[in-house]
C-alpha positions in Angstrom: 18.6 227.3 -34.5 18.2 226.6 -38.2 21.3 227.2 -40.4 22.2 226.9 -44.0 25.9 226.2 -44.8 27.3 226.3 -48.3 30.7 225.0 -49.3 32.0 226.4 -52.6 34.8 224.0 -53.6 37.0 223.5 -56.6 34.7 220.8 -58.1 31.5 220.8 -56.1 29.1 223.3 -54.4 27.5 221.7 -51.3 24.5 222.8 -49.3 23.6 221.7 -45.7 20.5 222.9 -44.0 20.5 221.8 -40.3 18.4 222.3 -37.2 20.6 222.6 -34.1 19.0 222.4 -30.7 20.2 224.2 -27.6 22.4 221.2 -26.7 24.1 221.2 -30.0 22.4 218.2 -31.6 22.4 218.4 -35.4 19.4 217.4 -37.4 20.0 217.4 -41.2 17.1 218.9 -43.1 18.6 219.3 -46.6 21.8 217.8 -48.1 22.5 218.9 -51.7 25.5 218.6 -54.1 26.1 220.2 -57.5 29.2 220.0 -59.6 29.8 223.2 -61.6 33.6 222.8 -61.3 34.5 226.3 -60.3 38.2 225.5 -60.4 38.4 224.3 -64.0 41.6 225.9 -65.4 42.5 227.8 -62.2 45.7 225.8 -61.7 46.9 226.7 -65.3 45.4 230.2 -65.7 45.0 231.3 -62.1 41.6 232.8 -62.8 38.0 231.7 -62.4 36.3 231.8 -65.8 33.2 233.8 -66.4 31.4 230.6 -67.3 32.3 229.0 -64.0 31.2 232.1 -62.1 27.8 232.0 -63.8 27.5 228.3 -63.2 28.2 228.7 -59.5 25.7 231.6 -59.3 23.0 229.4 -60.8 23.6 226.7 -58.3 23.5 229.2 -55.4 20.2 230.6 -56.7 18.8 227.0 -56.8 20.0 226.5 -53.2 18.4 229.7 -52.1 15.0 228.3 -53.1 15.7 225.3 -50.9 17.0 227.0 -47.8 14.4 229.9 -48.0 11.6 227.3 -48.0 13.0 225.9 -44.8 13.0 229.3 -43.0 16.7 229.4 -42.0 17.9 231.9 -39.5 21.4 232.2 -40.8 23.2 231.5 -44.1 26.9 230.8 -44.2 28.7 230.6 -47.6 32.4 229.9 -47.8 34.9 229.4 -50.6 37.9 227.1 -50.3 40.9 226.1 -52.5 39.9 227.4 -56.0 38.7 230.7 -54.6 41.8 231.1 -52.5 44.1 230.4 -55.5 42.3 232.6 -58.1 43.8 236.0 -58.9 40.4 237.3 -59.7 38.7 236.0 -56.6 37.5 239.5 -55.7 35.7 239.7 -59.0 34.2 236.3 -58.4 33.0 237.3 -54.9 31.5 240.5 -56.2 29.7 238.6 -59.0 28.2 236.2 -56.5 27.1 239.1 -54.2 25.5 240.9 -57.2 23.6 237.9 -58.5 22.7 236.1 -55.3 23.0 238.6 -52.4 25.4 236.2 -50.6 28.6 237.4 -48.9 31.0 234.5 -49.5 33.9 234.2 -47.0 37.2 232.7 -48.1 38.6 230.1 -45.7 42.3 229.8 -45.3 43.8 226.3 -45.6 44.1 226.0 -41.9 40.5 227.1 -41.3 39.3 224.7 -43.9 41.2 221.9 -42.2 40.0 222.7 -38.7 36.3 222.9 -39.6 36.5 219.9 -41.9 37.9 217.9 -39.0 35.2 218.9 -36.5 32.4 218.4 -39.0 33.7 215.0 -40.1 33.9 213.6 -36.5 30.5 214.9 -35.5 28.9 212.0 -37.2 31.4 209.1 -36.5 30.8 207.0 -33.4 33.7 204.6 -34.0 36.4 207.2 -33.4 37.8 206.9 -29.9 40.6 209.1 -28.6 42.6 209.8 -31.7 41.7 210.4 -35.3 43.2 211.5 -38.6 40.9 213.1 -41.1 41.7 213.4 -44.8 39.7 215.6 -47.1 40.7 215.1 -50.8 39.3 218.1 -52.5 39.6 219.4 -56.1 42.3 221.9 -55.4 43.8 220.8 -52.1 44.0 218.0 -49.6 43.5 218.7 -45.9 45.1 216.4 -43.3 44.1 216.9 -39.7 45.2 214.9 -36.6 43.5 215.3 -33.2 41.3 213.9 -30.5 37.7 214.5 -29.4 38.8 217.8 -27.7 41.6 219.4 -29.7 43.2 219.5 -33.1 46.9 218.6 -32.7 48.2 219.0 -36.2 46.7 220.2 -39.4 48.0 221.1 -42.9 46.6 222.0 -46.3 48.5 220.3 -49.1 48.7 221.7 -52.7 47.3 218.5 -54.3 43.7 217.8 -55.3 41.9 215.7 -57.8 41.1 218.6 -60.3 44.5 220.2 -60.2 46.4 216.9 -60.3 44.4 215.9 -63.4 44.8 219.2 -65.2 48.5 219.4 -64.5 49.7 215.8 -64.9 47.0 213.3 -65.9 45.9 214.8 -69.2 45.3 211.6 -71.1 42.4 209.3 -70.6 43.4 206.8 -69.4 46.7 208.4 -68.3 49.9 206.9 -69.6 52.7 205.4 -67.4 54.8 208.6 -67.5 51.9 210.8 -66.4 51.1 208.5 -63.5 54.7 208.4 -62.4 55.0 212.2 -62.5 51.7 212.6 -60.5 52.9 210.1 -57.9 56.2 212.0 -57.5 54.3 215.2 -57.0 52.0 213.6 -54.4 55.0 212.0 -52.6 56.8 215.3 -52.4 53.8 217.0 -50.9 53.5 214.2 -48.3 57.0 215.0 -47.2 55.5 218.0 -45.5 53.7 215.6 -43.2 56.9 214.1 -41.9 56.3 215.6 -38.4 52.8 214.3 -38.1 51.9 211.6 -35.5 49.6 209.1 -37.2 50.3 206.1 -35.0 47.3 204.9 -33.1 44.8 207.1 -35.0 41.7 206.1 -36.8 41.5 207.3 -40.4 38.4 209.1 -41.5 37.8 210.3 -45.1 35.4 213.0 -46.3 34.5 214.4 -49.8 33.8 212.9 -53.1 36.8 210.6 -53.7 36.2 208.6 -50.6 32.4 208.5 -50.8 32.5 207.5 -54.5 35.0 204.6 -53.9 32.9 203.5 -51.0 29.9 203.3 -53.3 31.8 201.5 -56.0 33.2 199.0 -53.5 29.6 198.1 -52.6 28.4 198.0 -56.1 25.9 200.8 -55.6 24.2 202.1 -58.8 23.3 205.4 -57.1 24.4 207.4 -54.1 22.8 205.9 -51.0 23.8 207.9 -47.9 22.6 205.2 -45.5 25.2 202.8 -47.0 28.0 205.2 -47.5 28.1 207.1 -44.2 30.3 205.2 -41.7 31.3 202.6 -44.3 34.7 201.0 -43.6 36.8 201.0 -46.8 39.8 198.7 -46.7 43.2 199.4 -48.2 42.7 196.4 -50.5 39.5 197.9 -51.8 41.3 201.2 -52.5 44.0 199.2 -54.3 41.4 197.5 -56.5 39.8 200.8 -57.3 43.1 202.3 -58.3 44.0 199.4 -60.6 40.6 199.4 -62.2 40.4 203.2 -62.7 44.0 203.3 -64.0 43.0 201.5 -67.1 39.7 203.2 -67.9 38.7 206.3 -69.9 36.5 208.9 -68.3 33.6 207.7 -70.3 34.1 204.1 -69.1 34.3 205.3 -65.5 31.1 207.3 -65.9 29.3 204.1 -66.9 30.3 202.3 -63.7 27.7 204.0 -61.5 25.7 207.2 -61.3 27.9 208.1 -58.3 30.7 209.0 -60.7 28.7 211.6 -62.5 30.5 215.0 -62.5 33.8 213.5 -61.3 34.6 210.6 -63.7 37.5 212.4 -65.3 39.1 213.3 -61.9 38.3 210.2 -59.8 41.5 208.4 -60.6 43.6 211.4 -59.4 41.7 211.4 -56.1 42.2 207.7 -55.6 45.9 208.0 -56.4 46.2 210.5 -53.6 44.2 208.3 -51.2 46.0 205.1 -52.0 49.4 206.8 -51.6 48.4 208.3 -48.3 47.2 205.0 -46.9 50.3 203.2 -48.2 52.8 205.7 -46.9 51.3 206.1 -43.5 50.3 202.5 -42.9 46.5 202.8 -42.7 44.6 199.5 -43.4 41.1 201.0 -43.4 39.4 204.4 -43.7 35.9 205.3 -42.3 33.8 207.1 -44.8 32.1 210.4 -43.6 29.6 212.3 -45.6 30.2 215.3 -43.4 32.9 217.9 -43.6 33.4 221.7 -43.6 29.6 222.4 -43.8 28.9 220.6 -40.6 31.9 222.3 -39.0 30.6 225.8 -40.0 27.2 224.9 -38.6 28.9 224.0 -35.3 30.9 227.2 -35.4 27.7 229.3 -35.8 25.9 227.4 -33.0 28.9 227.9 -30.6 29.0 231.7 -31.3 25.3 232.0 -30.5 25.0 229.8 -27.5 28.4 229.9 -25.9 29.9 233.1 -27.1 33.1 231.3 -28.2 34.2 228.4 -30.4 34.9 225.3 -28.4 37.5 222.9 -29.7 35.5 219.9 -28.7 34.1 217.8 -31.7 31.5 215.9 -29.8 30.0 212.5 -30.5 27.2 211.2 -32.7 26.3 214.7 -33.9 25.9 216.2 -30.4 28.8 218.5 -29.7 27.3 220.7 -27.1 27.5 218.5 -23.9 31.0 217.7 -22.8 
């Protein structure tokens, strides 16, 4: 089964084209990322701008050329935090349908958390019985705790790198008052995780903040998936990235590496969230995963076709069918 999965996020639009065999083994055929920043201004004005709609539509038309050339059987397109939050989301969905022909589904926060978790763990061998997955997005942060068979706890938090930057970190670099305000907001949101059981879990991180810091920690000039996927990022490395980014302008961050392109102005906010999470919940390392909700949606489509239901098992090493 050949599937295209598209994740329309607050900052990025991501494409996965995957071949999934009858046993559930995923073979990645195409892996693309663009950064039209759909959610720019959504936190303040609660609407997706016309310019952002058109930018996302152009990306989706570009993606259509890619997945059409690969003869996919099914295309899944989903919107997440920015689309959920926008008052004019129906207008956005109608515009995308008119321009591209795609029907975009809007994932709830819980759905996004569930399929992010399952997608993230599908490519991680090191995770044993228990895992915590954190997905620091542009508009929200998903935290999910579970094992290889079930998700035990999941929550979508109202903090993300784009929204935190637009609301609280308006200077470049931010001043002390802005940073302290942002930290208080993040800490208050983390209070909602007081009932979560993180002890004994392995921390796995998906999305651009974690992959970018993993690249910077290794001194990579460009994005190299083979060196980023599965990379163990220490809390000390996250602390160093936080201190370094705290003192730099967006232009200075952009010059560090090509991996910061499209997220230089929001990277510090994402690292602030990551650092505070690891500090508060006592995680010394985080495993970097290039996977996320796209892989989860591919798994969902495979399960519906081959099993008639959606198993809660996440699988191992990309093979989630045999358990």
